[in-house]
PAPADO-732681 format. One record per residue: x negated, y, z of N, C-alpha, C in turn; residue number from 1; residue in three letters; chain. Coordinates in nm, 2 decimals. Atoms other than C-alpha are relative to their C-alpha. Layout:
> n_u/n_v/n_w/ca_u/ca_v/ca_w/c_u/c_v/c_w/tigu/dovo/pami
> X/Y/Z/X/Y/Z/X/Y/Z/NUM/ALA/A .
...
//
This chain:
> n_u/n_v/n_w/ca_u/ca_v/ca_w/c_u/c_v/c_w/tigu/dovo/pami
> 0.14/0.04/-0.04/1.51/-5.67/1.40/-0.08/-0.04/-0.13/1/MET/A .
> 0.08/0.04/0.12/1.23/-5.70/1.15/-0.06/-0.13/0.02/2/ILE/A .
> 0.05/0.14/-0.01/1.13/-6.06/1.08/-0.16/0.00/0.00/3/SER/A .
> 0.14/0.02/0.00/0.78/-6.19/1.13/-0.05/-0.01/-0.15/4/PHE/A .
> 0.04/0.01/0.14/0.77/-6.28/0.76/-0.01/0.13/-0.07/5/THR/A .
> 0.01/-0.13/0.06/0.85/-5.93/0.66/-0.12/0.08/0.04/6/ALA/A .
> 0.12/-0.07/-0.05/0.57/-5.79/0.87/-0.12/-0.06/-0.06/7/ILE/A .
> 0.12/0.06/0.06/0.32/-6.05/0.75/-0.01/0.03/-0.15/8/ALA/A .
> 0.00/-0.03/0.14/0.43/-5.98/0.39/-0.05/0.15/-0.02/9/LEU/A .
> 0.04/-0.14/0.01/0.39/-5.60/0.45/-0.15/0.02/0.01/10/ALA/A .
> 0.14/-0.01/-0.02/0.04/-5.64/0.58/-0.08/-0.07/-0.12/11/PHE/A .
> 0.07/0.07/0.11/-0.06/-5.89/0.30/0.01/0.08/-0.13/12/SER/A .
> -0.02/-0.07/0.13/0.08/-5.68/0.01/-0.07/0.13/0.01/13/ILE/A .
> 0.06/-0.13/-0.01/-0.08/-5.36/0.15/-0.15/-0.01/0.00/14/SER/A .
> 0.14/0.01/-0.01/-0.43/-5.50/0.15/-0.07/0.06/-0.13/15/THR/A .
> 0.06/-0.06/0.12/-0.50/-5.39/-0.21/-0.02/0.15/0.01/16/ASP/A .
> 0.01/-0.15/-0.02/-0.42/-5.03/-0.13/-0.10/0.03/0.11/17/ALA/A .
> 0.09/-0.02/-0.11/-0.62/-5.06/0.19/-0.14/-0.01/-0.05/18/PHE/A .
> 0.14/0.02/0.05/-0.93/-5.20/0.01/-0.04/0.12/-0.09/19/ALA/A .
> 0.03/-0.11/0.09/-0.90/-4.93/-0.26/-0.03/0.13/0.08/20/ALA/A .
> 0.02/-0.13/-0.08/-0.87/-4.65/0.00/-0.12/0.00/0.08/21/SER/A .
> 0.13/0.01/-0.08/-1.16/-4.78/0.21/-0.12/0.04/-0.10/22/VAL/A .
> 0.11/-0.02/0.10/-1.38/-4.78/-0.10/0.00/0.15/-0.04/23/ALA/A .
> -0.01/-0.14/0.03/-1.25/-4.43/-0.19/-0.05/0.09/0.11/24/ALA/A .
> 0.06/-0.07/-0.11/-1.33/-4.31/0.16/-0.15/0.00/0.01/25/GLY/A .
> 0.15/0.02/0.00/-1.68/-4.45/0.13/-0.06/0.08/-0.11/26/ALA/A .
> 0.06/-0.07/0.11/-1.73/-4.28/-0.20/0.02/0.16/0.01/27/GLN/A .
> -0.04/-0.14/0.00/-1.56/-3.94/-0.13/-0.02/0.07/0.13/28/ASN/A .
> 0.01/-0.07/-0.13/-1.63/-3.88/0.23/0.14/0.02/0.06/29/GLY/A .
> -0.12/-0.02/-0.07/-1.37/-3.76/0.47/0.09/0.10/-0.08/30/ARG/A .
> -0.10/-0.08/0.08/-1.07/-3.62/0.27/0.08/0.09/0.10/31/LEU/A .
> -0.09/-0.08/-0.08/-0.85/-3.34/0.41/0.13/-0.08/0.03/32/PRO/A .
> -0.12/0.08/-0.04/-0.55/-3.48/0.60/0.11/0.01/-0.10/33/THR/A .
> -0.12/-0.01/0.09/-0.29/-3.34/0.36/-0.03/-0.08/-0.13/34/ASN/A .
> 0.03/0.08/0.12/-0.47/-3.50/0.06/0.01/-0.15/0.03/35/ARG/A .
> -0.02/0.15/-0.04/-0.49/-3.84/0.25/0.14/-0.03/0.01/36/SER/A .
> -0.14/0.03/-0.01/-0.12/-3.82/0.32/0.06/0.00/-0.13/37/ILE/A .
> -0.05/0.00/0.14/-0.04/-3.73/-0.04/-0.03/-0.13/-0.07/38/SER/A .
> 0.04/0.12/0.07/-0.24/-4.02/-0.17/0.07/-0.13/0.06/39/ILE/A .
> -0.06/0.11/-0.07/-0.10/-4.26/0.09/0.15/-0.01/-0.04/40/ALA/A .
> -0.14/-0.01/0.05/0.25/-4.15/-0.01/0.02/-0.06/-0.14/41/THR/A .
> 0.00/0.06/0.13/0.18/-4.23/-0.37/-0.02/-0.15/0.00/42/SER/A .
> 0.03/0.14/-0.01/0.04/-4.57/-0.29/0.13/-0.07/0.05/43/PHE/A .
> -0.12/0.07/-0.06/0.34/-4.66/-0.07/0.12/0.01/-0.09/44/ALA/A .
> -0.12/-0.01/0.09/0.60/-4.53/-0.31/-0.01/-0.10/-0.12/45/ALA/A .
> 0.02/0.09/0.11/0.46/-4.73/-0.60/0.01/-0.14/0.04/46/PHE/A .
> -0.01/0.13/-0.05/0.43/-5.04/-0.39/0.14/-0.04/0.03/47/GLU/A .
> -0.14/0.03/-0.03/0.78/-5.02/-0.27/0.09/-0.01/-0.12/48/THR/A .
> -0.07/0.00/0.12/0.92/-4.94/-0.61/-0.03/-0.13/-0.08/49/LEU/A .
> 0.03/0.12/0.06/0.74/-5.24/-0.76/0.07/-0.12/0.06/50/ALA/A .
> -0.06/0.11/-0.08/0.87/-5.47/-0.49/0.15/0.00/-0.03/51/LEU/A .
> -0.15/-0.01/0.03/1.23/-5.34/-0.55/0.03/-0.05/-0.14/52/ALA/A .
> -0.03/0.05/0.13/1.21/-5.40/-0.92/-0.02/-0.15/-0.01/53/ILE/A .
> 0.02/0.15/-0.01/1.07/-5.75/-0.86/0.12/-0.07/0.07/54/GLY/A .
> -0.12/0.05/-0.08/1.36/-5.81/-0.61/0.12/-0.01/-0.09/55/TYR/A .
> -0.11/-0.01/0.09/1.62/-5.70/-0.87/-0.01/-0.12/-0.10/56/VAL/A .
> 0.02/0.11/0.10/1.47/-5.94/-1.13/0.02/-0.14/0.07/57/PHE/A .
> -0.01/0.13/-0.06/1.44/-6.23/-0.88/0.15/-0.02/0.04/58/GLY/A .
> -0.14/0.02/-0.04/1.80/-6.17/-0.76/0.09/-0.03/-0.12/59/SER/A .
> -0.07/0.01/0.13/1.93/-6.15/-1.12/-0.01/-0.14/-0.06/60/SER/A .
> 0.03/0.13/0.07/1.77/-6.47/-1.25/-0.03/-0.11/0.10/61/PHE/A .
> 0.03/0.10/-0.10/1.71/-6.66/-0.92/0.10/-0.12/0.00/62/GLY/A .
> -0.10/0.11/0.00/2.04/-6.86/-0.95/-0.02/-0.10/-0.11/63/HIS/A .
> 0.03/0.09/0.10/1.92/-7.01/-1.27/-0.11/-0.09/0.03/64/TRP/A .
> 0.12/0.08/-0.04/1.61/-7.14/-1.10/0.02/-0.06/0.14/65/MET/A .
> -0.01/0.04/-0.13/1.76/-7.25/-0.77/-0.06/-0.14/0.04/66/SER/A .
> 0.06/0.14/-0.02/1.64/-7.61/-0.81/-0.15/0.01/0.02/67/ALA/A .
> 0.14/0.00/-0.01/1.28/-7.50/-0.84/-0.05/0.14/0.06/68/VAL/A .
> 0.04/-0.14/-0.04/1.27/-7.14/-0.69/-0.11/-0.01/0.11/69/ASP/A .
> 0.10/0.01/-0.10/1.07/-7.25/-0.39/-0.14/-0.04/-0.05/70/HIS/A .
> 0.12/0.03/0.06/0.81/-7.40/-0.61/-0.06/0.11/-0.08/71/TRP/A .
> 0.05/-0.12/0.08/0.79/-7.09/-0.83/-0.05/0.10/0.10/72/VAL/A .
> 0.05/-0.09/-0.10/0.76/-6.87/-0.52/-0.13/-0.04/0.06/73/ALA/A .
> 0.13/0.05/-0.05/0.49/-7.09/-0.38/-0.11/0.02/-0.10/74/PHE/A .
> 0.10/-0.01/0.11/0.30/-7.09/-0.71/-0.04/0.14/-0.02/75/ALA/A .
> 0.03/-0.15/0.02/0.33/-6.71/-0.76/-0.08/0.05/0.12/76/LEU/A .
> 0.07/-0.05/-0.12/0.22/-6.63/-0.40/-0.14/-0.06/0.02/77/LEU/A .
> 0.13/0.07/-0.01/-0.06/-6.89/-0.40/-0.10/0.05/-0.10/78/ALA/A .
> 0.09/-0.05/0.11/-0.21/-6.77/-0.73/-0.03/0.14/0.03/79/VAL/A .
> 0.02/-0.14/-0.04/-0.17/-6.41/-0.62/-0.10/0.01/0.12/80/LEU/A .
> 0.09/0.00/-0.12/-0.33/-6.48/-0.28/-0.14/-0.04/-0.04/81/GLY/A .
> 0.14/0.05/0.04/-0.62/-6.68/-0.44/-0.07/0.11/-0.08/82/ALA/A .
> 0.06/-0.11/0.08/-0.67/-6.39/-0.69/-0.06/0.11/0.09/83/ARG/A .
> 0.05/-0.11/-0.09/-0.70/-6.14/-0.40/-0.13/-0.05/0.07/84/MET/A .
> 0.12/0.06/-0.07/-0.95/-6.37/-0.22/-0.12/0.01/-0.10/85/ILE/A .
> 0.11/0.00/0.10/-1.16/-6.40/-0.54/-0.05/0.14/-0.02/86/VAL/A .
> 0.03/-0.14/0.03/-1.15/-6.02/-0.61/-0.08/0.05/0.12/87/ARG/A .
> 0.06/-0.06/-0.12/-1.25/-5.95/-0.25/-0.15/-0.05/0.01/88/ALA/A .
> 0.13/0.06/0.00/-1.56/-6.17/-0.29/-0.08/0.05/-0.12/89/GLY/A .
> 0.07/-0.04/0.12/-1.66/-6.01/-0.62/-0.12/0.09/0.04/90/ALA/A .
> 0.13/-0.07/-0.03/-2.01/-5.86/-0.62/0.02/0.15/-0.02/91/ALA/A .
> 0.00/-0.14/0.03/-1.92/-5.52/-0.78/0.14/0.04/-0.04/92/ASN/A .
> -0.14/-0.04/0.02/-1.57/-5.38/-0.74/0.01/0.15/-0.03/93/ASP/A .
> 0.00/-0.15/0.01/-1.67/-5.01/-0.81/0.11/0.05/-0.09/94/ASP/A .
> -0.10/-0.05/0.10/-1.44/-4.97/-1.12/0.14/-0.02/0.06/95/ALA/A .
> -0.13/0.03/-0.05/-1.14/-5.12/-0.94/0.04/0.09/0.12/96/ARG/A .
> -0.03/-0.07/-0.12/-1.17/-4.92/-0.62/-0.03/0.14/0.00/97/THR/A .
> 0.03/-0.14/0.01/-1.29/-4.59/-0.73/0.12/0.09/-0.01/98/GLU/A .
> -0.12/-0.08/0.00/-1.03/-4.33/-0.64/-0.03/0.13/-0.08/99/LEU/A .
> 0.02/-0.12/0.08/-0.99/-4.06/-0.90/0.04/0.13/0.07/100/PRO/A .
> -0.02/-0.13/-0.07/-0.97/-3.69/-0.81/0.12/0.07/-0.05/101/ARG/A .
> -0.11/-0.07/0.06/-0.68/-3.58/-1.03/0.13/-0.08/0.01/102/HIS/A .
> -0.12/0.07/-0.03/-0.31/-3.66/-0.97/0.04/-0.10/-0.11/103/TRP/A .
> -0.04/0.11/0.09/-0.24/-3.84/-1.30/-0.08/-0.13/0.02/104/PRO/A .
> 0.09/0.12/-0.02/-0.53/-4.07/-1.23/0.03/-0.07/0.13/105/ALA/A .
> -0.04/0.06/-0.13/-0.42/-4.12/-0.87/0.13/-0.08/-0.02/106/ILE/A .
> -0.13/0.07/0.03/-0.07/-4.21/-0.99/-0.03/-0.14/-0.07/107/VAL/A .
> 0.04/0.13/0.07/-0.23/-4.47/-1.23/-0.06/-0.10/0.09/108/LEU/A .
> 0.06/0.09/-0.10/-0.44/-4.61/-0.95/0.10/-0.06/0.09/109/THR/A .
> -0.11/0.05/-0.08/-0.13/-4.64/-0.73/0.08/-0.10/-0.07/110/SER/A .
> -0.08/0.10/0.08/0.05/-4.82/-1.01/-0.08/-0.13/-0.01/111/LEU/A .
> 0.09/0.12/0.01/-0.25/-5.05/-1.06/0.00/-0.09/0.12/112/ALA/A .
> 0.00/0.08/-0.12/-0.26/-5.16/-0.70/0.13/-0.05/0.04/113/THR/A .
> -0.13/0.05/-0.03/0.11/-5.22/-0.69/0.06/-0.10/-0.10/114/SER/A .
> -0.05/0.09/0.11/0.15/-5.44/-1.00/0.03/-0.14/0.07/115/ILE/A .
> -0.03/0.13/-0.07/0.12/-5.75/-0.77/0.14/0.00/0.07/116/ASP/A .
> -0.13/-0.01/-0.07/0.43/-5.62/-0.59/0.12/-0.04/-0.09/117/GLY/A .
> -0.10/0.05/0.09/0.64/-5.70/-0.90/0.02/-0.15/0.02/118/LEU/A .
> 0.00/0.15/-0.02/0.55/-6.07/-0.86/0.05/-0.03/0.14/119/VAL/A .
> -0.04/0.03/-0.13/0.59/-6.07/-0.49/0.15/0.04/0.02/120/VAL/A .
> -0.14/-0.04/-0.01/0.93/-5.88/-0.52/0.09/-0.11/-0.05/121/GLY/A .
> -0.09/0.11/0.06/1.07/-6.17/-0.73/0.02/-0.11/0.11/122/MET/A .
> -0.02/0.10/-0.11/1.02/-6.39/-0.42/0.08/0.05/0.12/123/THR/A .
> -0.06/-0.06/-0.12/1.19/-6.15/-0.18/0.14/-0.06/0.03/124/LEU/A .
> -0.13/0.06/-0.03/1.54/-6.31/-0.23/-0.01/-0.13/0.08/125/PRO/A .
> 0.02/0.12/-0.08/1.40/-6.63/-0.08/-0.06/0.03/0.14/126/LEU/A .
> 0.06/-0.03/-0.13/1.23/-6.45/0.21/0.09/0.08/0.09/127/ILE/A .
> -0.08/-0.09/-0.09/1.48/-6.20/0.34/0.14/0.02/-0.05/128/THR/A .
> -0.14/-0.04/0.03/1.85/-6.11/0.36/0.01/0.15/0.01/129/ASP/A .
> -0.01/-0.14/-0.03/1.77/-5.76/0.47/-0.11/0.07/-0.09/130/SER/A .
> 0.10/-0.06/0.09/1.60/-5.61/0.16/-0.04/0.14/0.03/131/ILE/A .
> 0.03/-0.14/-0.03/1.62/-5.25/0.26/-0.10/0.01/0.12/132/LEU/A .
> 0.09/0.01/-0.12/1.46/-5.32/0.60/-0.14/-0.05/-0.04/133/GLN/A .
> 0.13/0.06/0.05/1.19/-5.53/0.43/-0.08/0.10/-0.08/134/THR/A .
> 0.07/-0.10/0.08/1.11/-5.26/0.17/-0.05/0.12/0.08/135/LEU/A .
> 0.04/-0.11/-0.08/1.10/-4.99/0.43/-0.12/-0.04/0.09/136/LEU/A .
> 0.11/0.05/-0.08/0.87/-5.20/0.65/-0.13/0.00/-0.09/137/THR/A .
> 0.11/0.01/0.09/0.64/-5.26/0.35/-0.05/0.14/-0.04/138/ILE/A .
> 0.04/-0.13/0.03/0.64/-4.90/0.25/-0.07/0.07/0.11/139/GLY/A .
> 0.07/-0.06/-0.12/0.55/-4.78/0.60/-0.14/-0.06/0.02/140/VAL/A .
> 0.12/0.07/-0.02/0.28/-5.04/0.64/-0.10/0.04/-0.11/141/VAL/A .
> 0.09/-0.03/0.11/0.13/-4.96/0.29/-0.05/0.15/0.02/142/CYS/A .
> 0.03/-0.14/-0.02/0.14/-4.58/0.37/-0.11/0.00/0.11/143/PHE/A .
> 0.09/-0.01/-0.12/-0.04/-4.64/0.71/-0.13/-0.07/-0.04/144/ALA/A .
> 0.12/0.07/0.04/-0.29/-4.89/0.55/-0.09/0.09/-0.09/145/ALA/A .
> 0.07/-0.09/0.09/-0.38/-4.64/0.28/-0.06/0.12/0.07/146/THR/A .
> 0.05/-0.12/-0.07/-0.41/-4.34/0.51/-0.11/-0.04/0.09/147/TRP/A .
> 0.11/0.04/-0.08/-0.62/-4.53/0.76/-0.12/-0.04/-0.08/148/ILE/A .
> 0.12/0.04/0.08/-0.84/-4.68/0.49/-0.07/0.13/-0.05/149/GLY/A .
> 0.07/-0.12/0.05/-0.91/-4.33/0.35/-0.07/0.07/0.12/150/LEU/A .
> 0.06/-0.06/-0.12/-0.99/-4.20/0.70/-0.12/-0.07/0.05/151/ARG/A .
> 0.11/0.08/-0.06/-1.22/-4.48/0.81/-0.10/-0.04/-0.11/152/ILE/A .
> 0.08/0.05/0.11/-1.37/-4.56/0.47/-0.14/0.06/0.00/153/GLY/A .
> 0.14/-0.06/0.00/-1.66/-4.31/0.50/-0.08/-0.05/0.12/154/HIS/A .
> 0.07/0.04/-0.12/-1.75/-4.45/0.84/-0.03/-0.15/-0.01/155/THR/A .
> 0.02/0.15/0.00/-1.70/-4.83/0.80/-0.06/-0.05/-0.13/156/ALA/A .
> 0.05/0.05/0.13/-1.80/-4.86/0.43/0.09/-0.10/-0.07/157/GLY/A .
> -0.09/0.08/0.08/-1.67/-5.10/0.17/0.02/-0.14/0.06/158/ARG/A .
> -0.01/0.14/-0.05/-1.73/-5.43/0.36/0.13/-0.03/0.07/159/GLY/A .
> -0.12/0.03/-0.07/-1.42/-5.40/0.58/0.12/-0.02/-0.10/160/ILE/A .
> -0.10/0.01/0.10/-1.20/-5.36/0.26/0.01/-0.14/-0.05/161/GLY/A .
> 0.01/0.14/0.05/-1.32/-5.70/0.13/0.06/-0.10/0.10/162/SER/A .
> -0.04/0.09/-0.10/-1.25/-5.87/0.46/0.16/0.01/0.01/163/VAL/A .
> -0.14/-0.02/-0.01/-0.90/-5.72/0.48/0.07/-0.06/-0.12/164/ILE/A .
> -0.06/0.06/0.12/-0.82/-5.82/0.12/0.00/-0.15/0.00/165/GLU/A .
> 0.01/0.15/-0.02/-0.93/-6.18/0.19/0.11/-0.04/0.09/166/THR/A .
> -0.10/0.04/-0.09/-0.70/-6.19/0.49/0.14/0.02/-0.06/167/LEU/A .
> -0.13/-0.02/0.07/-0.41/-6.05/0.28/0.03/-0.11/-0.10/168/GLY/A .
> -0.02/0.11/0.09/-0.47/-6.32/0.02/0.04/-0.13/0.07/169/GLY/A .
> -0.03/0.11/-0.08/-0.46/-6.58/0.29/0.15/0.01/0.05/170/LEU/A .
> -0.13/-0.03/-0.05/-0.14/-6.42/0.42/0.11/-0.04/-0.11/171/GLY/A .
> -0.09/0.03/0.11/0.03/-6.45/0.08/0.01/-0.15/-0.02/172/LEU/A .
> 0.00/0.14/0.01/-0.07/-6.81/0.05/0.08/-0.07/0.11/173/ILE/A .
> -0.07/0.05/-0.12/0.07/-6.88/0.40/0.15/0.02/-0.02/174/ALA/A .
> -0.14/-0.03/0.02/0.40/-6.71/0.31/0.06/-0.10/-0.11/175/ILE/A .
> -0.05/0.09/0.11/0.43/-6.92/-0.01/0.01/-0.14/0.06/176/GLY/A .
> -0.01/0.13/-0.06/0.36/-7.24/0.19/0.12/-0.01/0.09/177/MET/A .
> -0.12/0.00/-0.08/0.63/-7.14/0.44/0.13/-0.01/-0.08/178/LYS/A .
> -0.12/0.01/0.08/0.89/-7.09/0.17/0.01/-0.15/-0.06/179/ILE/A .
> 0.00/0.14/0.06/0.79/-7.43/0.01/0.05/-0.10/0.11/180/LEU/A .
> -0.03/0.09/-0.11/0.80/-7.62/0.34/0.15/0.01/0.05/181/VAL/A .
> -0.14/-0.02/-0.05/1.13/-7.46/0.46/0.10/-0.05/-0.10/182/SER/A .
> -0.09/0.05/0.10/1.30/-7.55/0.13/0.00/-0.15/-0.02/183/HIS/A .
> 0.01/0.14/0.02/1.17/-7.90/0.11/0.04/-0.09/0.12/184/LEU/A .
> -0.01/0.08/-0.12/1.20/-8.01/0.47/0.11/0.05/0.10/185/TYR/A .
> -0.09/-0.05/-0.10/1.45/-7.79/0.65/0.13/0.04/-0.06/186/PHE/A .
//
């Protein structure tokens, strides 16, 4: 069974990809289904890979930090969440959210939206015992968020992307608080 925390994390970490895809849909109009699926696959693959790399790093060095790991996880997730909220409120995000038309540039955009996953991945050893299930959940949610964002972006416009990214930031902060509270008091 997939944990609530894994689902909340999946939605929170996928908001960057969703916001970028909504903006791309608003800029490029309705993309063909096969192109939307290809782009969503790229975003989901890079997000999942970044989280996996972060997980390996967190698992490898986490035992050295066991006395403070909950504080580190809280700080990383809180800063990352706050950064997402600030970026969502930025007046002009055109450069960050513009989706390029050629594959090398799409891959770079996918990589750019997944960098946060490295940091979040370092906290996964504290969040889950079922890493494969968590990574699969995040990958599927990121794929769906990107695909849906591309499909509705031309209709809803950019505003919805900012709202979703703000909610994602709040979600990461809440997960960080949950880790901190559960390690300090339970």
